[in-house]
C-alpha positions as CSV (number, residue, x, y, z in Angstrom):
1,M,76.8,107.3,119.6
2,K,78.0,110.0,117.2
3,T,75.4,112.0,115.3
4,L,74.9,111.5,111.6
5,E,76.3,115.0,111.0
6,V,79.5,114.2,112.9
7,R,79.9,110.9,111.0
8,Q,79.4,112.5,107.7
9,Q,81.9,115.2,108.5
10,R,84.5,112.6,109.5
11,E,83.9,110.7,106.3
12,Y,84.3,113.9,104.3
13,E,87.6,114.5,106.1
14,R,88.8,111.0,105.4
15,Q,88.0,111.3,101.7
16,E,89.7,114.7,101.5
17,L,92.8,113.2,103.1
18,I,92.8,110.3,100.6
19,R,92.4,112.7,97.7
20,R,95.3,114.9,98.9
21,A,97.5,111.8,99.5
22,V,96.9,110.6,95.9
23,E,97.6,114.0,94.5
24,A,100.8,114.2,96.4
25,A,101.9,110.8,95.2
26,D,101.0,111.7,91.6
27,R,103.0,114.9,91.9
28,I,106.1,113.0,93.3
29,I,105.8,110.3,90.6
30,V,105.5,112.8,87.8
31,D,108.3,114.9,89.1
32,G,110.6,111.8,89.4
33,S,109.6,110.1,86.2
34,D,111.6,110.5,82.9
35,G,108.3,111.6,81.4
36,T,107.5,108.4,79.5
37,V,104.2,106.7,80.0
38,E,105.9,103.5,80.6
39,E,108.1,104.8,83.5
40,T,105.2,106.8,85.0
41,N,103.0,103.7,84.9
42,F,105.8,101.6,86.4
43,L,106.4,104.1,89.3
44,T,102.6,104.4,89.9
45,A,102.2,100.6,90.1
46,S,105.3,100.3,92.3
47,V,104.0,102.9,94.8
48,A,100.6,101.2,94.8
49,E,102.2,97.8,95.4
50,K,104.2,99.2,98.4
51,L,101.0,100.7,99.9
52,M,99.1,97.5,99.3
53,N,101.8,95.5,101.1
54,R,101.7,98.0,104.0
55,A,97.9,97.7,104.1
56,L,98.0,93.9,104.1
57,L,100.7,93.6,106.8
58,P,98.2,93.5,109.8
59,F,96.4,90.6,108.1
60,H,99.7,88.7,107.6
61,S,100.7,89.4,111.2
62,D,97.3,88.1,112.5
63,M,97.6,84.9,110.4
64,L,101.2,84.3,111.6
65,R,100.1,84.8,115.2
66,R,97.2,82.5,114.7
67,D,99.4,79.8,113.1
68,L,102.0,80.0,115.9
69,E,99.2,79.6,118.5
70,D,97.9,76.4,116.9
């Protein structure tokens, strides 16, 4: 079993990675937007939707596999 210190370090690294990914996405969105709040919000929501769909894909695959087995 990993020590508390090792687990805390890994959690810190994960949170740092997430922070950097969000900053990178924000930077790309702002750079590509026409500058209006509406387009920036639309682009942000669209990126979030794509990431959510990617995150949900394993669950959909598991359910499809389960349905095909029945």
